[in-house]
C-alpha positions as CSV (number, residue, x, y, z in Angstrom):
1,M,0.0,0.0,0.0
2,D,2.9,2.4,0.7
3,Y,4.1,1.9,-2.9
4,K,0.6,2.6,-4.3
5,T,0.3,5.7,-2.2
6,G,3.7,6.9,-3.2
7,L,3.2,6.2,-6.8
8,H,-0.1,8.1,-6.8
9,E,1.5,11.1,-5.2
10,F,4.3,10.9,-7.8
11,E,1.7,10.7,-10.6
12,Q,0.0,13.8,-9.3
13,K,3.3,15.8,-9.1
14,M,5.0,14.4,-12.2
15,P,2.3,13.2,-14.6
16,H,4.5,13.6,-17.7
17,I,7.0,11.1,-16.3
18,A,4.6,8.8,-14.5
19,D,2.4,8.4,-17.6
20,K,5.4,7.4,-19.7
21,Y,6.7,5.0,-17.1
22,N,3.2,3.4,-16.6
23,E,2.9,3.1,-20.4
24,F,6.3,1.5,-20.7
25,T,5.7,-1.1,-17.9
26,A,2.3,-1.9,-19.2
27,A,3.8,-2.7,-22.6
28,C,6.5,-4.8,-21.0
29,F,4.0,-6.9,-19.2
30,K,1.6,-7.2,-22.1
31,E,1.1,-10.8,-23.3
32,G,3.4,-11.7,-26.2
33,E,5.7,-14.6,-26.8
34,L,5.7,-14.9,-23.0
35,D,2.5,-15.0,-21.2
36,Q,1.8,-12.8,-18.2
37,K,2.3,-15.7,-15.8
38,Q,5.8,-16.2,-17.1
39,K,6.5,-12.5,-17.0
40,Q,5.4,-12.3,-13.4
41,L,7.7,-15.2,-12.4
42,I,10.6,-13.5,-14.2
43,A,9.8,-10.2,-12.4
44,L,9.6,-12.0,-9.1
45,G,13.0,-13.6,-9.6
46,I,14.6,-10.2,-10.5
47,S,12.9,-8.6,-7.6
48,I,14.3,-11.2,-5.2
49,Y,17.8,-10.9,-6.7
50,S,17.8,-7.2,-6.5
51,Q,16.3,-7.3,-2.9
52,D,13.6,-4.9,-3.8
53,E,11.0,-5.5,-1.1
54,Y,8.1,-3.6,-2.7
55,C,8.6,-5.4,-6.0
56,I,8.9,-8.8,-4.2
57,V,5.4,-8.2,-2.6
58,Y,4.0,-6.7,-5.8
59,H,5.2,-9.6,-8.1
60,T,4.3,-12.3,-5.6
61,K,0.8,-11.0,-5.8
62,G,1.1,-10.7,-9.6
63,C,2.2,-14.4,-9.7
64,M,-0.8,-15.4,-7.6
65,D,-3.2,-13.3,-9.7
66,Q,-1.8,-15.0,-12.9
67,G,-2.5,-18.5,-11.4
68,C,1.0,-19.5,-10.3
69,T,1.2,-22.4,-7.9
70,E,3.2,-22.2,-4.7
71,K,5.6,-24.7,-6.2
72,E,6.1,-22.5,-9.3
73,I,6.9,-19.6,-7.1
74,L,9.2,-21.7,-4.9
75,E,11.0,-23.0,-8.0
76,T,11.5,-19.4,-9.1
77,I,13.1,-18.7,-5.7
78,G,15.4,-21.6,-6.3
79,V,16.5,-20.4,-9.7
80,T,17.1,-17.0,-8.3
81,A,19.2,-18.3,-5.4
82,A,21.3,-20.4,-7.8
83,F,21.9,-17.3,-10.0
84,G,22.6,-15.1,-6.9
85,G,25.0,-17.7,-5.6
86,G,26.6,-18.1,-9.0
87,A,27.2,-14.4,-9.3
88,A,28.9,-14.4,-5.8
89,I,31.1,-17.3,-6.6
90,S,32.1,-16.1,-10.1
91,Q,33.2,-12.8,-8.7
92,S,35.0,-14.5,-5.9
93,V,37.0,-16.8,-8.0
94,T,37.9,-14.2,-10.6
95,L,37.9,-10.6,-9.4
96,V,38.6,-11.2,-5.7
97,Q,41.3,-13.7,-6.5
98,D,42.9,-11.4,-9.1
99,T,42.9,-8.6,-6.6
100,L,44.5,-10.8,-4.0
101,D,47.2,-11.9,-6.4
102,E,48.0,-8.3,-7.4
103,L,48.1,-7.1,-3.9
104,K,50.6,-9.9,-3.0
105,Q,52.8,-8.9,-5.9
106,M,52.7,-5.2,-4.8
107,K,54.1,-6.3,-1.4
108,H,57.2,-7.8,-2.9
């Protein structure tokens, strides 16, 4: 509800921006090659990965509104966790390791 209240206030103060944003997001979620259920599951995964609490709630409801089962939502959480963990490990074994190696060389 906080999001809806804030968005409404923004729409009142900045209609030229809010209208374009709302038009853009409506186009993105319009049924196409992917149906709205699939798009909501994708949005939920991205929301979880980016730790956006408002979007997590919004897209969890969107998933339910599109008929997603609890197992489909939980599977989306699993894929998101695998991706998030993958991003953490890939940066650790590359960038962090490279930095450690360079810092060790600088000490000598």
